[in-house]
C-alpha positions in Angstrom: 7.6 -5.3 -9.8 6.4 -5.6 -6.3 6.5 -9.0 -4.9 4.5 -10.0 -1.8 5.1 -13.2 0.2 2.7 -14.4 2.8 3.6 -16.8 5.6 2.1 -17.9 8.9 -0.8 -20.2 7.6 -1.7 -23.5 9.0 -4.1 -25.7 10.8 -5.5 -24.4 14.0 -8.4 -25.5 16.3 -11.5 -23.3 16.8 -10.8 -20.6 19.4 -7.1 -20.7 18.6 -4.8 -18.0 17.1 -2.5 -17.5 14.2 -0.4 -14.7 12.9 -0.1 -14.1 9.3 2.8 -12.0 7.7 3.3 -10.3 4.3 6.8 -9.3 3.2 7.2 -6.9 0.3 10.1 -6.6 -2.0 10.0 -2.8 -1.9 9.3 -0.1 0.6 5.7 -0.2 1.6 5.8 3.3 3.2 3.4 4.9 0.6 1.3 1.7 0.2 -2.1 0.8 1.3 -1.8 -2.9 2.6 -4.5 -5.4 3.2 -5.7 -8.9 3.4 -8.3 -10.8 1.4 -9.5 -14.2 1.8 -11.1 -16.8 -0.4 -12.8 -20.0 0.5 -13.6 -22.8 -1.9 -16.7 -22.0 -4.0 -17.0 -18.5 -2.4 -16.1 -14.9 -3.7 -13.1 -13.4 -2.5 -13.7 -11.0 0.5 -12.0 -8.1 2.2 -10.7 -9.0 5.6 -8.7 -5.9 6.6 -6.8 -2.9 5.3 -4.4 -0.6 6.9 -3.4 2.6 4.9 -0.1 4.5 4.8 -1.0 6.5 7.9 -1.7 3.4 9.9 -5.4 3.6 9.9 -7.0 0.3 9.8 -10.3 -1.2 8.6 -11.7 -4.6 9.5 -14.4 -6.5 8.0 -17.5 -7.0 10.1 -17.1 -10.6 10.4 -13.6 -10.2 12.0 -14.0 -7.1 14.2 -12.8 -7.7 17.8 -11.0 -10.9 16.7 -8.4 -9.8 14.3 -5.8 -7.1 14.3 -3.9 -5.7 11.4 -0.5 -3.8 11.8 2.4 -2.8 9.7 6.1 -2.3 10.0 7.4 0.0 7.4 10.9 -0.3 8.4 10.8 -4.1 7.8 8.4 -3.8 4.6 6.0 -6.1 6.4 2.3 -6.1 7.3 0.7 -8.6 9.6 -2.7 -10.0 10.6 -3.1 -11.3 14.2 -6.0 -13.8 14.2 -7.6 -14.7 17.5 -10.7 -16.6 18.4 -10.7 -18.3 15.1 -13.8 -19.9 13.7 -14.3 -22.6 11.0 -15.9 -20.1 8.8 -12.4 -18.3 8.8 -10.9 -21.2 6.8 -9.7 -19.8 3.4 -6.6 -18.9 1.5 -5.5 -15.5 2.7 -4.0 -13.1 0.2 -1.8 -10.2 0.9 -2.6 -7.0 -1.3 -0.8 -3.8 -1.8 -1.5 -0.7 -3.8 -0.1 2.8 -4.1 -2.6 3.9 -6.8 -5.3 1.9 -8.7 -3.1 1.6 -11.9 -1.2 -1.1 -10.1 -2.6 -3.5 -7.5 -0.3 -6.2 -6.2 -1.2 -9.7 -4.8 0.7 -12.4 -3.0 0.5 -16.1 -3.6 -1.7 -16.8 -0.5 -1.4 -18.8 2.6 -3.9 -21.5 3.6 -5.7 -21.1 7.0 -7.7 -24.1 8.2 -9.8 -23.8 11.3 -10.9 -27.3 12.2 -11.1 -29.8 15.1 
């Protein structure tokens, strides 16, 4: 019902920047949006969330480096990633929910931080 499409992943050197975007197939006005990431052999972890009021929450490992934002008019949510570290390498997934009966996920976009 709700499709989420991520983009913006790629290969970047340590210290570099990348901007991820997630476009939803429906209005996201009433949705909490967020990003998760999963590295090989590791549990999926929360990166950041932004609720319908625009209040954001960042994981401890990315505070001060990442910024999450949303543009409801464009049904998009973005993650600006600065000062990237090799440990940031993972598949990044867009997530959306309005209530916990339905949680929607994107297909993921690969971020690789390496020299």
